N, C-alpha and C positions, 0 to 999 in steps of 0.2 A: 744620417740618411738609411731610412729604411728600404729592404728588400722587395717587392711586393712580386711575390707568384702568380704566374696566368695559369689558371685549367685549364686543358679545352676538353671539351664537353667529348664524351666517347658517343662513335659512331652506331653500338648495338640500340641505343632505343629509336634511332632513324631505320637502320634495318629490319629490326622488328615491327615497325609499322610498315615500311614497302612492303615485306613479306606480307604480311597480312592482308594489303592491301590488294597487292598481286592475288593468292588466295581468292578472297571474298568476289572479286572480280569474276574470275574462272568459272565458279559458281555459280553468280549471274548469269552469264552466259550462256552457260551452259543449262539455265533452267529456263532463261529467254530463248535459246534456238532447239531445243527440247533435245537435246542431245543426253541427256538425263534418265531414258528411255527406261521401265520396267524394274525402277531403284528398287520395289517393294523384294523384302526376301519371303512374305507368305506365296503358296504357290498358285497359280492359277487352278482353279475345277474347286477350290474348296466352295462352300458355300458362304457369300458374306455375311457381314457382322450388323446381329438384330440390332440395327441402333436404332431409337426415335430421336426425332426431331420438330421443330419448332418451323411452319412455312412462312411465309411474308405474313400474310391473309390471317394468321393466326391461331391457327387448327394443330393439332398434333399431328405428327405419319409415321411409318416406322418403312422400313426398306420394304417387308412382309407384306406389306399393304398394295405395293406392284407387282407380287408375282403373277407370271401370266404374260408379261411384257420384256422384251430387253429394256436395258436401265442403262445410258450413259449417265452418270454420275461425275459432275465437275466440280470439283472442291476451287472455292477463288475469294480473291478478298477487293477493293477498292483500292487498298495500298499498292496491290501488286502490278504493275507495270506491265507484264509478259500474260496476268490475268484481261487486264484491263483490252490488251491487243486480239486477243483469242476470242472475248465474247461478240463481236460478229459475224464470226465466222458456226461459234456454235447455232447464234439465231439463224443463219441461214439456211445452215442443213435442218435446224430443226425444223422451218417454215419449210422444207422441199422433203423430210420424213417423218415428222412430228407423229403422225397419224399408227406410223409401227413400229417407232421407238420411245420411250418415253425419253426425255431431255430431263436433269433433276441437276440443277447446282445450287452446291449448301457454299456461306460464305463464311469463311474462317477469322477468326478470331476478326472480328468487325463490327464497327458501330452498326447499328439498326439504323438507325441517320443517315452513315454516309454508305452504307450499302445501298438502299433505297434511293438515296439522291443517285445513286451510281448506275442503278436498275433502270432509274426513269430516263437517266442521261444515256443511257448505251442502246435503250427501246428494248431490250429483253421480255419475249413475252413465254418462255417456258417456266416450268414450275420451279421455285424459288423459294428454300431455307435456309436455318441458321444453324452452325457451327460454334456457337462466341469462345468455347476457347478451346480448338483444335482438338477436341478428346476423339471427333469423329474421324475427323481426316486420321490421327493417330492410331485409331482401330482398322485402318486399311495398310497401316504401316507406312503413310504419306511421311515426308522428309521436305521434299520440297513444295513449292509453291507455283502454277497451277499443277495440281494431278488429276488424272481424270483416270476413272475408274469404268470398266467396262464391265455388267452383269445380266448375265443372261434369264430367257422366261422363266427360267428352275431357281431362281435367286445363289446361281454360282458364279464366282468371280472370274470371267474368260478372259481377262486382260485388263493393261493399265499401262498410263503412260503418267510420266512426270515430267513435268515441264509443256511452253505452250504447243497445241496441238492448230494445223488453219483448218479452212475447208476442207479441200484436195484429199489430205492425209487421214482427217477424220472421216469422211465419205468413207474411203479405204478400209479406214480401221471396222469401223459401221457392218461395212461389206463383208469382209475377211470374216469375223466374228458372230456376225447376226444373219447372214443374207442375205440381207435387204440392200 
């Protein structure tokens, strides 16, 4: 008769997975609710990075092209639930004050087809461009999606918000930062 030894699996991998899931859930909740505000280490009041990007119409642009007008720069992606949730708010505020403030959305690490399909479905009409590798988001020290950067008419960063932002809060921030 052979003796059979039963080995119990270690609970360590299960505990590690649970901890990882809880941490990830906390990060996602923070991003979706906007509680991760002002996460950038770069101080406001400094010039915005001189970045160039391709617009959805195929032309090239830089942030410097828009000096003279306040800019609401929103980093978004079709694969980001919080980004999808906030887009109607950006469109609504753009329709109300788009003549006084330029709205610019940059799709981050998204395929062109997915981004364009999402934009067509969402009805967004403000200026849209691409950040295919996330380098422009990184140049603003962005780490969360979505991230919104507020740039004054001189080209200086005057505010930022990490996480989803909706109509009333977006209007309030624009009013506080740009006097619009």
